[in-house]
ROTI-152336 format. One line per 3 residues: for each residue z, x, y of C-alpha. Coordinates in pm, whole numbers, plus 50000, padded with zeros to 5 digits. Layout:
% residues N
Z/X/Y | ...
//
This chain:
% residues 311
26945/23950/49925 | 27270/24082/50077 | 27586/23870/50071
27554/23815/50447 | 27231/23621/50389 | 27419/23351/50197
27706/23338/50446 | 27483/23312/50755 | 27365/22989/50916
27086/22815/50729 | 26746/22964/50805 | 26487/22733/50961
26232/22668/50691 | 25878/22590/50789 | 25783/22230/50697
25497/22226/50447 | 25317/21956/50645 | 25304/22190/50947
25141/22478/50758 | 24769/22540/50714 | 24744/22631/50347
24393/22693/50214 | 24429/22491/49893 | 24763/22310/49900
24667/22077/49616 | 24600/22376/49388 | 24924/22558/49468
25226/22539/49245 | 25554/22432/49402 | 25683/22785/49349
25388/22942/49534 | 25421/22691/49818 | 25797/22740/49856
25772/23119/49832 | 25513/23123/50109 | 25716/22899/50342
26030/23102/50267 | 25839/23413/50377 | 25760/23226/50697
26130/23154/50747 | 26218/23524/50735 | 25929/23602/50971
26079/23343/51208 | 26418/23514/51195 | 26264/23854/51266
26050/23716/51550 | 26351/23556/51717 | 26554/23874/51689
26269/24067/51853 | 26225/23805/52127 | 26591/23839/52223
26526/24203/52308 | 26163/24217/52425 | 25935/24009/52643
25638/23911/52431 | 25315/23744/52550 | 25335/23368/52604
25124/23145/52383 | 24772/23090/52518 | 24597/22894/52243
24356/22623/52362 | 24397/22274/52216 | 24053/22164/52099
24125/21912/51828 | 23818/21705/51742 | 23569/21954/51890
23272/22084/51697 | 23391/22418/51551 | 23089/22609/51686
23157/22477/52036 | 23532/22534/52002 | 23475/22900/51913
23253/22943/52221 | 23516/22780/52443 | 23792/23011/52318
23570/23316/52366 | 23491/23210/52721 | 23854/23130/52805
23968/23466/52674 | 23686/23656/52847 | 23538/23793/52527
23172/23753/52613 | 22929/23773/52322 | 23023/24113/52184
23200/24189/51854 | 23578/24154/51861 | 23728/24499/51834
24062/24398/51677 | 24158/24045/51570 | 24529/24119/51525
24560/24271/51873 | 24365/23977/52018 | 24595/23720/51858
24905/23907/51970 | 24777/23939/52327 | 24750/23560/52340
25098/23496/52210 | 25048/23464/51835 | 25322/23625/51624
25154/23805/51334 | 25344/23903/51019 | 25261/24007/50665
25274/23782/50359 | 25507/23927/50097 | 25328/24064/49792
25495/23820/49551 | 25287/23539/49703 | 24961/23735/49700
24780/23429/49563 | 24796/23284/49916 | 24524/23418/50147
24696/23352/50479 | 24850/23064/50668 | 24954/22960/51017
25199/22725/51186 | 25370/22651/51516 | 25739/22625/51588
25875/22531/51930 | 25528/22589/52071 | 25504/22945/51936
25208/23008/51700 | 25249/23223/51390 | 24988/23373/51158
25101/23517/50824 | 24833/23745/50677 | 24784/23872/50325
24758/24244/50403 | 24645/24326/50051 | 24290/24220/50137
24007/24434/50276 | 23988/24495/50649 | 23690/24261/50678
23864/23985/50483 | 24179/24018/50694 | 23976/23981/51015
23808/23668/50883 | 24143/23528/50764 | 24289/23589/51111
23996/23408/51274 | 24024/23127/51017 | 24393/23075/51102
24310/23083/51473 | 24069/22799/51396 | 24356/22598/51247
24579/22667/51548 | 24304/22564/51791 | 24162/22264/51607
24451/22136/51396 | 24733/22139/51648 | 24921/21816/51570
25262/21790/51407 | 25096/21749/51068 | 24818/21996/50995
24524/21840/50805 | 24483/21972/50454 | 24192/21959/50216
23832/22069/50193 | 23717/21922/50524 | 23992/22091/50728
23919/22423/50558 | 23548/22394/50627 | 23621/22332/50996
23841/22645/51015 | 23583/22845/50821 | 23300/22743/51055
23517/22826/51355 | 23592/23173/51214 | 23224/23248/51149
23122/23134/51497 | 23410/23320/51660 | 23336/23651/51488
22955/23615/51491 | 22853/23412/51800 | 22533/23212/51774
22331/23359/52063 | 22365/23732/51988 | 22317/23677/51615
22001/23477/51679 | 21877/23755/51908 | 21959/24037/51666
21628/24039/51475 | 21784/23932/51145 | 21542/23653/51052
21469/23692/50680 | 21685/24005/50685 | 21687/24229/50382
21994/24380/50217 | 21972/24704/50416 | 21959/24516/50747
22257/24303/50649 | 22463/24607/50549 | 22393/24768/50887
22461/24448/51087 | 22788/24374/50907 | 22931/24699/51041
22836/24593/51394 | 23021/24259/51364 | 23298/24402/51142
23260/24131/50881 | 23193/24119/50508 | 22832/24132/50389
22868/23792/50222 | 23017/23639/50540 | 22726/23762/50749
22477/23637/50488 | 22635/23292/50500 | 22623/23294/50881
22254/23385/50880 | 22183/23091/50650 | 22396/22864/50869
22181/22961/51169 | 21858/22908/50969 | 21774/23278/50980
21752/23279/50599 | 21570/23025/50387 | 21764/22852/50110
21586/23071/49855 | 21645/23384/50063 | 22015/23302/50097
22060/23251/49723 | 21863/23564/49636 | 22063/23775/49884
22394/23641/49750 | 22290/23720/49392 | 22187/24073/49485
22502/24139/49687 | 22711/24008/49396 | 22530/24240/49155
22604/24529/49394 | 22975/24440/49397 | 23001/24292/49748
23161/23967/49634 | 23468/24164/49522 | 23488/24390/49825
23304/24600/50081 | 23139/24908/49933 | 22942/25029/50234
23085/25073/50582 | 23423/24919/50503 | 23645/24905/50811
24001/25028/50839 | 24243/24732/50814 | 24379/24627/51151
24744/24677/51239 | 24989/24518/51481 | 25026/24660/51830
25331/24448/51908 | 25526/24553/51598 | 25428/24917/51650
25561/24911/52008 | 25875/24723/51908 | 25971/24960/51628
25888/25261/51843 | 26110/25138/52128 | 26392/25052/51888
26364/25389/51715 | 26396/25562/52053 | 26721/25366/52104
26849/25487/51768 | 26793/25152/51596 | 26623/25190/51260
26499/24943/50996 | 26837/24932/50820 | 27010/24813/51137
26736/24556/51204 | 26757/24426/50847 | 27136/24394/50880
27096/24185/51195 | 26873/23929/51024 | 27072/23941/50698
26806/24086/50468 | 26765/24414/50286 | 26549/24689/50443
26295/24647/50164 | 26266/24275/50244 | 26208/24362/50609
25935/24606/50510 | 25758/24338/50305 | 25712/24123/50616
25553/24398/50824 | 25378/24582/50540 | 25020/24672/50629
25078/24587/50995 | 25301/24878/51093 | 25472/25143/50877
25850/25167/50884 | 26094/25386/50691 | 26293/25157/50464
26591/25391/50454 | 26648/25381/50828 | 26504/25728/50889
26441/25733/51263 | 26153/25978/51221 | 25946/25752/50998
25790/25488/51213 | 25481/25321/51344 | 25156/25483/51425
25095/25573/51791 | 25057/25272/52014 | 24715/25166/52132
24595/25272/52473 | 24413/24959/52592 | 24659/24673/52562
25001/24639/52723 | 25180/24349/52566 | 25550/24423/52605
25787/24472/52891 | 26079/24709/52863 | 26349/24603/52615
26587/24349/52766 | 26937/24471/52838
//
């Protein structure tokens, strides 16, 4: 870290009790503290951006205590998503006010986590995972934000199961899945349908069993066969391109047009350019040397999430 980091005001660290870690009891203190420290730097970057841009306000329903299947349906209805597959989870979260950042690679043992600070929701994703896994992680963390919204986020197996069920129902809604002709589906049908819903083959198989479209024996047999084919480790057929951030792409593009590169941004938040890159890695490309010509991919055409930079 640069000298300015140690001379600056203390960063606001994210309280562990406010974070939705997947397996807090299994984490070492070093892993836990590294992950929350990554969240602190993401907070600093988000605040610096918010001083210069108008970002979407938080629009996350509070549905604590609801059945996760019902909660997922309520969020879909509130956000006008209908029953169709979600095209991009990262864009969807950002459009509803969630700040999405990347988990630094030195804490790759953490899948993802989420928290709120001053009413602003954050999701920190492990961008080293497959596109399908990242989508499910994003939906899982949305489940925590929706259903575990108190000052102290519940931890443990039960809380994780709730978030997991929410994610499955949010990405693969009950009614269209039931109507999709997948009762007793074979491997080929599952591999085709997973591309439609943009989920992992194993995730879809589990959802089919959850909706009683596969018998217990059929579920176990399908899982064994998919594992033998390599689908437990990753997606071999029809893998999707990992989703990126529209907000960060627009922000870095606008800043680059003003002559502000990654080096200047890193200086403002008292980190090195490489540290800045680690917190947006996999979400938008930036040139770590401040080269104004190396920047984000072209902005999306459908979603307008930013106003002009503030003066």
